N, C-alpha and C positions, 0 to 999 in steps of 0.2 A: 175637193173630190179625190178620192183614192182610185184612179183609173185601173190598176192591176186588180183591186178587189172587186171592183163592178164587174169586170170581164171575166173573172173566176167565178163569180155568182152566175153569170150569164151561161158559161160553159157547165157549170153544177147543174142548172137547170136542163140544160140539153141532155145531161148524160141521166139525169132523172128522169125523162120523159115529160117534162112540165113546159115546154117551149114549143111555140110555132113560130115559124120564120118564113118570111116573104110577105110583101104586101098584099096580094091576094088571099093568101091563107089568114093572114091576120084580120083582114077586113070579114072573111067568112065567120073567124070565131068571134068578133067583136058582135055580129048579128045573131050568133048563135044563143042558145038558152044556157050554156056554159061560158061564161064571157071570161077572157084574159083579167088577170087582176092588174097589170100592167103592161103598156105598149112602149117600147123604146125605138125611137125613129132616129136612123143614121144623120149626121151633119150633112153628108152630101147627097142625100136622097132628093129626087127632083122635086120642085115647087108642088107639081101636081099630086104626088105620092103624099106628100108631107099634108097637103089640105085635104085630101080623099081621108086620110087616116084619122087626122084632126077631127074633121066633121064627124066622122063615125063614132070617134071615141067621145066626143062631146054630147051627140045625140043618145047614145046606149051608156053614159055615165061610166066609162071605163077610163081610169087614170091613164096618162102619157106622158112621156118627157122627151122633149127634143134634145137629142144629145150632141157632143162634138166627136163623138166613135164616127169614124168612117165604115162605109159598107165593108171593105176588106178586113178591118178589125173585127168586125161581128162574125164575119166569113171564118177567118182564122180560128177566133174563139170557139166555134162550135164544130169546125173541122170541115168547112165547106171550101171547094175551090173557086166557087163564083161570089162576087159581092152579095151581100145580105142587106137590104136597106131596112129591114123592120124585124125585131124580135118580140114576141108577146109571151110575157110569163104567165103560166096558167095557175101557179101556186101562190097562196095568199103569203105564205111565210117567205118564201124565197122574194116575192114581190116587196113586202116590208123591209126585209133585208137590204135588197138593192136601192131602194129609195133612201134609207138611212145611210147607205154609202155615199150616194150622190149628193145629199144634203150637208155631209160632213165637211167641215171647211179644210 
């Protein structure tokens, strides 16, 4: 996995207005009629946060990935000063690109 390119794509998603961040906003987006195309969960998110998001994604058929990125890496990438444990990509093209980069050896 090319870490820099995945983080760059997350930053691009933020600049394009196609990103929702934070556990509560991500859960709301997952339950809405306009679902995220991909949910990325920080490796240092709490077990409760991971379970809540994974259960919601499974129930609503939203693709998700538990990443090795930390909340501070997500935060730095999207320009926030607080840890961000979850980012949800709302654009299908950006989500596919991120998945491809994650799956690259």
